[in-house]
C-alpha positions as semicolon CSV with decimal commas, in nm:
position;residue;x (nm);y (nm);z (nm)
1;X;-0,003;0,022;-0,013
2;X;0,275;0,260;0,106
3;X;0,402;0,248;-0,271
4;X;0,106;0,397;-0,416
5;X;0,073;0,770;-0,463
6;X;-0,170;0,954;-0,236
7;X;-0,524;0,971;-0,398
8;X;-0,738;1,294;-0,365
9;X;-1,069;1,170;-0,252
10;X;-1,393;1,354;-0,243
11;X;-1,673;1,250;-0,042
12;X;-2,043;1,391;-0,075
13;X;-2,286;1,399;0,200
14;X;-2,607;1,584;0,251
15;X;-2,735;1,564;0,600
16;X;-3,110;1,633;0,472
17;X;-3,088;1,301;0,288
18;X;-3,184;1,088;0,600
19;X;-3,510;1,298;0,650
20;X;-3,675;1,145;0,355
21;X;-3,926;0,874;0,393
22;X;-4,079;0,649;0,121
23;X;-4,356;0,568;0,375
24;X;-4,443;0,290;0,612
25;X;-4,339;-0,063;0,543
26;X;-4,128;0,055;0,226
27;X;-3,802;-0,139;0,213
28;X;-3,609;0,161;0,087
29;X;-3,463;0,382;0,391
30;X;-3,274;0,674;0,312
31;X;-3,172;0,678;0,679
32;X;-2,929;0,414;0,599
33;X;-2,701;0,693;0,424
34;X;-2,705;0,906;0,759
35;X;-2,573;0,570;0,943
36;X;-2,308;0,516;0,702
37;X;-2,207;0,880;0,722
38;X;-2,227;0,867;1,126
39;X;-1,974;0,546;1,097
40;X;-1,732;0,701;0,855
41;X;-1,730;0,991;1,084
42;X;-1,667;0,799;1,404
43;X;-1,386;0,580;1,235
44;X;-1,224;0,904;1,177
45;X;-1,205;0,876;0,783
46;X;-1,291;1,244;0,749
47;X;-0,927;1,307;0,804
48;X;-0,846;1,126;0,472
49;X;-1,146;1,281;0,273
50;X;-1,255;1,631;0,136
51;X;-1,599;1,607;0,264
52;X;-1,858;1,823;0,064
53;X;-2,210;1,912;0,037
54;X;-2,299;1,906;-0,338
55;X;-2,503;2,177;-0,491
56;X;-2,869;2,021;-0,564
57;X;-2,907;1,905;-0,912
58;X;-3,105;2,121;-1,115
59;X;-3,416;2,027;-1,355
60;X;-3,208;2,146;-1,658
61;X;-2,929;1,904;-1,546
62;X;-3,181;1,615;-1,493
63;X;-3,331;1,690;-1,866
64;X;-2,998;1,596;-2,008
65;X;-3,144;1,252;-1,983
66;X;-3,504;1,269;-1,841
67;X;-3,800;1,408;-2,055
68;X;-3,906;1,751;-1,927
69;X;-4,270;1,646;-1,896
70;X;-4,157;1,351;-1,636
71;X;-3,922;1,594;-1,438
72;X;-4,220;1,857;-1,448
73;X;-4,451;1,594;-1,284
74;X;-4,170;1,496;-1,030
75;X;-4,144;1,858;-0,917
76;X;-4,496;1,916;-0,903
77;X;-4,659;1,615;-0,751
78;X;-4,694;1,592;-0,370
79;X;-4,891;1,349;-0,117
80;X;-5,162;1,625;-0,100
81;X;-5,195;1,675;-0,471
82;X;-5,146;1,308;-0,587
83;X;-5,505;1,241;-0,666
84;X;-5,486;1,534;-0,925
85;X;-5,232;1,306;-1,107
86;X;-5,385;0,977;-1,160
87;X;-5,307;0,971;-1,539
88;X;-4,933;1,086;-1,489
89;X;-4,894;0,835;-1,211
90;X;-4,981;0,536;-1,437
91;X;-4,776;0,689;-1,735
92;X;-4,467;0,749;-1,497
93;X;-4,479;0,418;-1,332
94;X;-4,519;0,601;-0,970
95;X;-4,722;0,427;-0,715
96;X;-4,633;0,124;-0,506
97;X;-4,256;0,064;-0,573
98;X;-4,197;0,432;-0,612
99;X;-4,449;0,612;-0,426
100;X;-4,511;0,997;-0,397
101;X;-4,367;1,129;-0,056
102;X;-4,295;1,452;0,096
103;X;-3,993;1,614;-0,066
104;X;-3,972;1,361;-0,340
105;X;-3,815;1,592;-0,574
106;X;-3,557;1,768;-0,336
107;X;-3,458;1,388;-0,255
108;X;-3,394;1,351;-0,635
109;X;-3,188;1,694;-0,625
110;X;-2,957;1,564;-0,355
111;X;-2,859;1,235;-0,512
112;X;-2,817;1,361;-0,840
113;X;-2,634;1,667;-0,713
114;X;-2,366;1,444;-0,565
115;X;-2,307;1,240;-0,866
116;X;-2,292;1,534;-1,091
117;X;-2,045;1,726;-0,872
118;X;-1,842;1,433;-0,850
119;X;-1,814;1,402;-1,224
120;X;-1,731;1,735;-1,272
121;X;-1,443;1,716;-0,995
122;X;-1,308;1,413;-1,188
123;X;-1,330;1,581;-1,513
124;X;-1,136;1,889;-1,366
125;X;-0,872;1,675;-1,211
126;X;-0,964;1,799;-0,867
127;X;-1,012;1,446;-0,728
128;X;-0,887;1,092;-0,810
129;X;-1,210;0,931;-0,654
130;X;-1,537;1,055;-0,563
131;X;-1,800;0,896;-0,354
132;X;-2,157;0,952;-0,337
133;X;-2,334;0,716;-0,120
134;X;-2,684;0,873;-0,189
135;X;-2,635;0,791;-0,553
136;X;-2,629;0,468;-0,769
137;X;-2,993;0,477;-0,835
138;X;-2,981;0,238;-1,146
139;X;-3,337;0,161;-1,248
140;X;-3,484;0,520;-1,325
141;X;-3,572;0,550;-1,702
142;X;-3,581;0,836;-1,920
143;X;-3,968;0,909;-1,859
144;X;-4,048;0,679;-1,573
145;X;-3,969;0,574;-1,212
146;X;-3,871;0,194;-1,147
147;X;-3,738;-0,003;-0,851
148;X;-3,735;0,264;-0,586
149;X;-3,556;0,498;-0,828
150;X;-3,685;0,845;-0,993
151;X;-3,375;1,011;-1,118
152;X;-3,107;0,824;-1,268
153;X;-2,794;0,996;-1,104
154;X;-2,567;0,754;-1,267
155;X;-2,651;0,835;-1,645
156;X;-2,644;1,195;-1,518
157;X;-2,296;1,155;-1,423
158;X;-2,183;0,955;-1,702
159;X;-2,313;1,196;-1,949
160;X;-2,113;1,470;-1,763
161;X;-1,807;1,238;-1,784
162;X;-1,833;1,186;-2,151
163;X;-1,760;1,559;-2,181
164;X;-1,404;1,500;-2,114
165;X;-1,365;1,116;-2,111
166;X;-1,380;0,928;-2,468
167;X;-1,471;0,604;-2,297
168;X;-1,627;0,526;-1,951
169;X;-1,688;0,189;-1,789
170;X;-1,982;0,131;-1,576
171;X;-1,976;-0,156;-1,308
172;X;-2,270;-0,269;-1,106
173;X;-2,252;-0,496;-0,821
174;X;-2,596;-0,457;-0,690
175;X;-2,811;-0,780;-0,659
176;X;-3,042;-0,611;-0,938
177;X;-2,941;-0,567;-1,299
178;X;-2,850;-0,220;-1,379
179;X;-3,114;-0,161;-1,645
180;X;-3,188;0,176;-1,654
181;X;-2,797;0,263;-1,729
182;X;-2,771;-0,026;-1,975
183;X;-3,068;0,089;-2,153
184;X;-2,961;0,468;-2,154
185;X;-2,617;0,370;-2,344
186;X;-2,728;0,060;-2,522
187;X;-2,653;0,174;-2,873
188;X;-2,316;0,363;-2,799
189;X;-1,965;0,231;-2,776
190;X;-1,842;0,521;-2,556
191;X;-1,993;0,355;-2,260
192;X;-1,941;0,013;-2,159
193;X;-2,201;-0,101;-1,904
194;X;-2,095;-0,433;-1,694
195;X;-2,353;-0,577;-1,469
196;X;-2,325;-0,891;-1,230
197;X;-2,687;-0,974;-1,086
198;X;-2,927;-1,233;-1,009
199;X;-3,109;-1,325;-1,315
200;X;-3,424;-1,545;-1,339
201;X;-3,782;-1,459;-1,200
202;X;-3,630;-1,159;-1,027
203;X;-3,685;-0,783;-1,058
204;X;-3,647;-0,613;-1,319
205;X;-3,617;-0,939;-1,543
206;X;-3,359;-0,807;-1,776
207;X;-3,001;-0,851;-1,808
208;X;-2,966;-1,203;-1,948
209;X;-2,628;-1,285;-2,132
210;X;-2,750;-1,226;-2,462
211;X;-2,822;-0,866;-2,405
212;X;-2,506;-0,712;-2,559
213;X;-2,615;-0,399;-2,683
214;X;-2,720;-0,280;-3,056
215;X;-2,582;-0,083;-3,333
216;X;-2,273;0,079;-3,241
217;X;-2,322;-0,036;-2,897
218;X;-2,309;-0,413;-2,991
219;X;-2,093;-0,604;-2,760
220;X;-2,057;-0,282;-2,524
221;X;-2,326;-0,415;-2,300
222;X;-2,213;-0,699;-2,054
223;X;-2,420;-0,889;-1,844
224;X;-2,321;-1,164;-1,607
225;X;-2,628;-1,363;-1,490
226;X;-2,620;-1,528;-1,150
227;X;-2,795;-1,756;-0,950
228;X;-2,912;-1,762;-0,584
229;X;-2,653;-1,822;-0,299
230;X;-2,310;-1,691;-0,475
231;X;-2,048;-1,684;-0,199
232;X;-1,713;-1,449;-0,193
233;X;-1,517;-1,711;-0,361
234;X;-1,744;-1,775;-0,647
235;X;-1,790;-1,390;-0,707
236;X;-1,428;-1,320;-0,706
237;X;-1,348;-1,580;-0,968
238;X;-1,588;-1,397;-1,216
239;X;-1,571;-1,064;-1,127
240;X;-1,189;-1,011;-1,145
241;X;-1,103;-1,148;-1,447
242;X;-1,430;-1,013;-1,638
243;X;-1,353;-0,673;-1,513
244;X;-0,966;-0,700;-1,600
245;X;-1,061;-0,810;-1,951
246;X;-1,311;-0,519;-1,964
247;X;-1,059;-0,264;-1,854
248;X;-0,747;-0,415;-2,078
249;X;-0,983;-0,439;-2,387
250;X;-1,177;-0,116;-2,356
251;X;-0,924;0,102;-2,200
252;X;-1,180;0,351;-2,033
253;X;-1,031;0,681;-1,900
254;X;-1,305;0,667;-1,604
255;X;-1,472;0,412;-1,408
256;X;-1,829;0,437;-1,247
257;X;-1,884;0,174;-0,961
258;X;-2,232;0,099;-0,835
259;X;-2,202;-0,085;-0,508
260;X;-2,564;-0,176;-0,429
261;X;-2,534;-0,354;-0,087
262;X;-2,828;-0,577;-0,154
263;X;-2,598;-0,848;-0,278
264;X;-2,464;-0,891;0,083
265;X;-2,568;-1,200;0,280
266;X;-2,899;-1,132;0,489
267;X;-3,047;-0,850;0,283
268;X;-3,406;-0,831;0,301
269;X;-3,461;-0,822;-0,082
270;X;-3,146;-1,013;-0,203
271;X;-3,043;-1,372;-0,248
272;X;-2,681;-1,363;-0,277
273;X;-2,446;-1,473;0,009
274;X;-2,142;-1,211;-0,001
275;X;-1,962;-1,112;0,319
276;X;-1,843;-0,758;0,392
277;X;-1,496;-0,873;0,278
278;X;-1,636;-1,017;-0,017
279;X;-1,841;-0,734;-0,127
280;X;-1,550;-0,492;-0,050
281;X;-1,303;-0,692;-0,251
282;X;-1,492;-0,542;-0,578
283;X;-1,399;-0,198;-0,458
284;X;-1,053;-0,269;-0,367
285;X;-0,995;-0,441;-0,722
286;X;-1,178;-0,152;-0,924
287;X;-0,954;0,084;-0,724
288;X;-0,628;-0,106;-0,829
289;X;-0,667;0,013;-1,173
290;X;-0,578;0,389;-1,059
291;X;-0,824;0,558;-1,296
292;X;-1,056;0,833;-1,202
293;X;-1,345;0,653;-1,025
294;X;-1,691;0,745;-0,899
295;X;-1,823;0,530;-0,619
296;X;-2,196;0,513;-0,576
297;X;-2,431;0,352;-0,343
298;X;-2,753;0,162;-0,476
299;X;-2,983;-0,092;-0,332
300;X;-2,945;-0,221;0,012
301;X;-3,230;-0,300;0,271
302;X;-3,079;-0,432;0,574
303;X;-2,999;-0,085;0,692
304;X;-2,737;-0,200;0,970
305;X;-2,538;-0,398;0,709
306;X;-2,558;-0,126;0,434
307;X;-2,407;0,113;0,669
308;X;-2,113;-0,145;0,761
309;X;-2,039;-0,225;0,413
310;X;-2,022;0,136;0,270
311;X;-1,831;0,263;0,570
312;X;-1,592;-0,014;0,543
313;X;-1,577;0,055;0,135
314;X;-1,504;0,417;0,226
315;X;-1,222;0,278;0,435
316;X;-1,075;0,080;0,137
317;X;-1,099;0,379;-0,098
318;X;-0,883;0,592;0,143
319;X;-0,650;0,285;0,232
320;X;-0,736;0,227;0,580
321;X;-0,866;-0,111;0,670
322;X;-1,131;-0,074;0,938
323;X;-1,051;-0,424;1,052
324;X;-1,350;-0,629;1,004
325;X;-1,477;-0,806;1,310
326;X;-1,379;-0,529;1,566
327;X;-1,595;-0,342;1,764
328;X;-1,783;-0,064;1,607
329;X;-1,696;0,274;1,773
330;X;-1,937;0,468;1,996
331;X;-2,205;0,657;1,764
332;X;-2,551;0,788;1,801
333;X;-2,705;0,495;1,616
334;X;-2,543;0,210;1,837
335;X;-2,879;0,042;1,877
336;X;-2,870;-0,051;1,498
337;X;-2,558;-0,263;1,540
338;X;-2,656;-0,494;1,822
339;X;-2,634;-0,758;1,956
340;X;-2,258;-0,803;1,845
341;X;-2,161;-0,410;1,757
342;X;-1,918;-0,560;1,545
343;X;-1,824;-0,436;1,172
344;X;-1,898;-0,759;0,979
345;X;-2,129;-0,923;0,773
346;X;-2,088;-1,301;0,775
347;X;-2,213;-1,529;0,510
348;X;-2,496;-1,778;0,603
349;X;-2,500;-2,151;0,531
350;X;-2,737;-2,093;0,220
351;X;-2,688;-2,327;-0,076
352;X;-2,476;-2,153;-0,386
353;X;-2,654;-2,241;-0,690
354;X;-2,355;-2,104;-0,913
355;X;-2,150;-2,428;-1,004
356;X;-1,805;-2,379;-1,115
357;X;-1,923;-2,519;-1,448
358;X;-2,202;-2,271;-1,488
359;X;-1,982;-1,977;-1,396
360;X;-1,689;-2,090;-1,618
361;X;-1,934;-2,124;-1,921
362;X;-2,062;-1,763;-1,866
363;X;-1,718;-1,619;-1,811
364;X;-1,593;-1,776;-2,142
365;X;-1,892;-1,641;-2,327
366;X;-1,853;-1,275;-2,185
367;X;-1,488;-1,265;-2,260
368;X;-1,552;-1,397;-2,626
369;X;-1,829;-1,129;-2,654
370;X;-1,541;-0,869;-2,548
371;X;-1,297;-0,983;-2,805
372;X;-1,548;-0,892;-3,056
373;X;-1,529;-0,531;-2,970
374;X;-1,269;-0,315;-3,159
375;X;-0,993;-0,276;-2,920
376;X;-1,037;0,064;-2,782
377;X;-1,276;0,218;-3,031
378;X;-1,189;0,523;-3,212
379;X;-1,399;0,782;-3,048
380;X;-1,503;1,119;-3,221
381;X;-1,566;1,367;-2,961
382;X;-1,884;1,557;-3,045
383;X;-1,824;1,953;-3,017
384;X;-2,085;2,076;-2,719
């Protein structure tokens, strides 16, 4: 570790994020970002980070990807006026999974603002790595909400990165397929999207091996469909070689990494069996390429484990091992971390349905597809 140059790391946090509430019984809890931040601060990580509160994303910025009509709706609808927007709710897929709650639009401005400002800092070479745990909302589409996501901060950040970077690679380790991001860049060779996810009778139902992109983007969408119960060793055996091939072949000049924590063992909506270390290993591996990198949150529905993972991964980014298994430092949310008060997420004894043969077969196919891409595509920068 000592041999590596000191990285300039920017960390974005807005204290208001924890005030928003999707409603009783809803699995998405923005409060998890507050818990993550509290752990990061109590571990003293702020000494190695530049901590910022981002300027909120504006409607104009959101409209670089989303339609004006959809952003107008998000800006105008409130729990009080929701009955006046019955047609729009159907049209924009707002309802059960993606409810209308107090401050919905402000919530979108916070998550998108952190990702946009991160991208701008990377572009201006002011930071080497940026972290926005409030971001990573990968299901949102051009004109509809989906899977608890309303505004796709990842797509907005990548559009910003493309102003300066000829090629950007997007890597997604959420248990769910990164469908919104893949769809946004499905027909271009300037973004390669790489998603490792549960596939088969599982939300959002996309992301099979054969989905590889279209037109200019053919072979620039990479999907690694996985089965229930994948453990650290199996995950690492496919993640590292695939990502290494992607970086070697595609030669991106920036990376966006979505760290959905619902791939951890014991997640309320997940079905994987990764430990804290196994999940964080992906962050460590991506960091080792020493490219400008944006690290984002995403899914994660067992709040105490999400915050453990993202705090630990913030440590990985700054080069500080928070020594898994050690006692969590005293903090105002201690009750969340009982009964053991340790920084660990242990795997369970669930069965791993990903056989070695299955993983090998998919890996061979994925790498074969990659070899069909032109080595580092020639890119014409469009004048803005």
